[in-house]
N, C-alpha and C positions, 0 to 999 in steps of 0.2 A: 301292704299300706301298714304303716307303724301304728302301735297302738295308741300314741299321742295323738294321732289323727282320729281316732275311733273313740272308744270308750274312755280311755285315758284323759288326762289334762283337766284344767279348770275352766269354769265358765267365766266370761268377760267380767271383769271387776269383782271376781270372787276368790278367796283364800282358802284353800283347803284347811281342815282342822290340822293336819300334820305341820302346817307351816307356821301356826299361830305361836305366839309366846305362851309357853306354859307357866311362867312365872308370875304372870300378872294377877292382881288380886282385885277382880271385877266385882265379886260378891263377898265382903269381908265376912258377913254373918254366915257363910256357907259352913265353916268350920265348928260354928255352936251347934249345927244339926247333929241327931244322934248319928253315929257311926253306922248304923244298918241303913239309915234313909240314906246318907251318903254314898254308902255301895250300891244302892238300888239307882240313884241318880248316874252314877259313873256306869254301872251296868246298860242303863239306856242309852247311853252316850255312845255305846258300842255300835248302835244302828245294825242290828241283825234282824234276819239274816243277811249276811254280808256279801259282797262281791270282793273276790281276789282276782286281779289281771295279770295273767302271766304272758309273757311275751315268747314267741316261739320262733326259731329259726332252723333251718336244716342243718343236719351233722352228718358229715362223711369225710372220713380222712384217706388219704391216698392208698394206704395199704389195707383198707377195710373193703369188703365185698358188698356190704350192706349199708344203706343209708339210714339215718334216725333222726330224731329232734332233740334240740337242747333247749330248756327253759330257763328263764332267767326275769327279774323283776323291771318294772318301769323305773326310770330315774325318779329318786325320792320326791323332788319337788313338783313332779307331775303326776304321781301314782295315787289314785284314789282309793286303793285298795284296803279293805278293812283291817288287815294284820298291821299295815302303816298306823291306822288309828288306834289300834290296840296297844302298838308300842309307846306312841305317844302319851297314851293315858298313863301308862305305868310310870312316866316321869313327872306326872303333876305332883303327887305326894304318896306317902305310904297306903293311905285307905284306897287311892285309886288304883294302886298296884294290886291290892288285895283283890279289889274289886275284879280287875281283869283276870287275876288267878283262878278266883273262884269261879267265874264264867267260863274259862277255859275247862276247868275240871269238870264241869257239867255236861260237856258235850264230847263226842268222839273226836278227838283231836287227829288232825291229818297234816303232815308237813308239807308245805308247798315245795314243789320240785326244783329249787333252786341250789346251785353249787355252793355259793359263798355267802349266804344269807339265810337265817332262819326265820320262817314264817310259818305261823300256826293257824289253820282253819279248822273250821267244823266240817269235817268230811261229809257228815250227812245232810245238813242243812244249808250249808253257805255254797255259793255258785263259783265255779270254777271257770272264768272267761278266757279262752284261747285267743291270743291276737298275734296272727302271723306275719313275720317280717320278711322282706323281699331282698334279694340281692342279683344285683344286674349280671353277674356272671354264672349264676346256676338256679336253676328251678327245683321245685318240690318234685319228687318222684310219683309212683301211684301207691296209694295206701291199701286198695284191695288185691288180695292174692291173685284173683282171676287176671285182672289187668295187668300185674306184675309179669304173670306168665305169658300173656299174649303180647307183651311188649318185652321181650327178653333183653332187646339191645338197648332198652332204655336205661334210666338211672342206676336200675338194681332194684334187689329186694329190701323192702321195708322191715327194719328190724322190730317188730310188734313187742318182742319180750321184752328189749330195753326200755322202750317207752312205757309199757305195762308195768313194769317195776316202780316207775317213778309216780304212777298216778293211781294206784290200787285201791286207794281208799275214798276216792271222789266219787259221790253219788249224783251229782248235778252238774252238768257241763254245758258251757255255750260257746258259739261262734258268733262273729258279727257278719251282716250281710248288707251291703250297700250298693247303690247304682254307680260308686266309683271303684269298685272291685271290676277286676277283669271278668268276662264272661268265661263259662266253664269249656268253651272252645279253646280259649287263649293258652299257649304255652306258658305263660306267667301266672295263671290261675292256680292257686293253692290245690283245690279241689277240681282237677281238670279231666274233662272225659276223653276216653282212649279213643271213641269213636268220633271223627270229626264231622261225619254225616249224620250224626244223631238229631233229627229235628226235634225231638222233645226236649231237649236241653239247650237249643241254640240261644234262648234269652235267659237262662238260668246264670247266676253267679258262681254255682258251686254245683259239681255232679253228685247227686245223692250216693250213688255207688261208691265215690270214693270218701265222701263223709262216713258212709258206713266202715269203709276200711279203717279209718283211724278210730272211730268210737268203739271197734271191737277190742282196743287195748284196755278199757275201761272195765275192770272185772266187776265193779261194785255199782255200774251205773244203772241209775233207775229213772233220771229225767234228763231230756236234752232240749236245750232252747237254742232257738236262734235270735241273735238281737238285731232288729231291722233298725238300721240308722237312717233316718228320713233325710230329704233334702233340706239345707239349710237356708234357703231363701226364705222369704217372709211367708209365704203360703205354706211351706213345711213347718215353719215353727209354729204357725197358728194352729195348723192341724194338732200338733203335739200338745199344746196348751189346752185346747179344747178336750181332746182325749182325756188328758190328765184330770181335767176338771170333773168329766164324768166318771172317770173311774174313782176318784177320791170322795165323790159325793154319794158313794156307797159307804155304808159303815163298814167297820172291821168285821162284825158279825155276818153282815150281807156278803161280803167279799169272802169269808172262810166258807159259807154255805154253798157259793157257787165255784170254790175251789180256785179262785183268782189268785195269782201268785204274785208277790213283791219282794224284790230284793234291794239292797241299799249299799251304795259306796259313800265315800265322805261326802260328796257334793251332791248326790241326787238318786232317785230311785229307778230302778226298772221295773216297769209294771207289765203285766200280761195284755197282750194285745187282742181284743175279741170284738168281731165284728158288730154285735149288737149294742156297743158303746162308741161306736163311730157315728156322731151325730152332732149337729148343732140343736140345741132347744128351739122349740116353735118360736117364741117371741125373739131369739136372736138368730133366726135362720138366715142363711145367705141366698140372696137372689140368684136364681139360676142354677141352685143345687140339682144334682141330677134325679134323686129318688126323693119319694115322700115316705116319711116315717109313719106307721099306724097312729101315733100320738101326735102328728103335726110336725114331727121333727124333720129335720133336713139331712139327709145322709152324706157322709163322706166316705172316701178309703184312702189308703196309703198305698203309693206306688210300691211295687214288688211284694206285697203281701201275699197275694194268690200265688206268686212264684215259690214263695216258701211253703205255702199249703200243699203244693205239687211235691216239693221236696219232701216234706213229711210223709206222703202218700207213698212214694217210691221208697223211702227209706224203711218204712215199716215193712215194705215187702221184702226188702233187702235182708232184714233180721229173721224173717220168716222161712226164707230158702233154707232148705236142709242140707243140700249138696253142692260141692262145686265140681262139676264135670263128672266123674265117676267115684268121686271119693266125698265122705262128709266135709261139711266147712267146719273149720275149728274155731267155735264160737266160745268165748270166755265165759258168756252169761248163758245160765240154763234156758230151755225152751219157755218155761213160764215166765222167767224174768223178761225175755224177749217180747213177750205178750203183752206184759205189763207196763212196758216201757213208755214213758210220759214224754209227748213231744208238744212244745208249745212256742209261741212267738212273744218276744218281749220287745219293748220299746223304752228308750230313756227318756225321762222326764227332763225339764230345763232347770231343775233345781229348787223350783218355787212350790211353796205348799198352797194347796188349792182348798 
């Protein structure tokens, strides 16, 4: 499924900042502010830590024995990525350009893995979202070395080294997860199971072992996120709105103490999904809600959330296995880094402030 149908694109009736006219003079007094204050305002406008959406497609040429991945940006008019916003701000005026330059100098810059476009990101703090595209004439192969070996007549060996060279500085990586995705048993699934009779994964939209095979390319990986894309019916939208209200009802300090994360693209926030914030307040409870909260709240849940929890459990196990058959598995991360790997669920807000 294309990125435009997932994280990318704009909200109905909403214009991405990169599409706005940068020559408008909406606040003529702004230029009279001290330059230092102008710089601070422009840096706040960068919305960090940022989300950068990278579209991914299968790469294999006829004369190559291995298959790999190519990375490219979304079309500019639909791309909510932070690097697009930074580029737009540099065109506002000289002060804005200086503000962006100073901000980039303050973090560990990583170049997004595009061939024909330069996109700068903070490899330590920004979130790299991988959106996999499909082609009706070919499918992705297996990412894990063991499944490649067990399916020798399949699409061939995955070129981890080629991919690793393009993403080596990124510490925070995410993929999307939706009921619209093919199940892990489907040949069209990006992360498909090699065992079609594996009952544990029959309802999953991604095989944990295959996700591990991809993540092993990221030698600097510290945090992995799965972005749950809820149903877009009235009920699904209502759950997202209520959850976002509960999340942002916590102060920034409260969220920091609880290690709750939030990332920003140009249109909305990606916020951490945690069960204790899935509730309708007592006075606004919904008749027929399944469970009663200790404080009188009515609890709810998101479909597929616990599927992702299962994926994380198996994924952590895959990162701690020491051998593949009779030989050590070639991990790019140290044993300690694998033990410390953070895995969390994110959900996109509807773009409103609560």
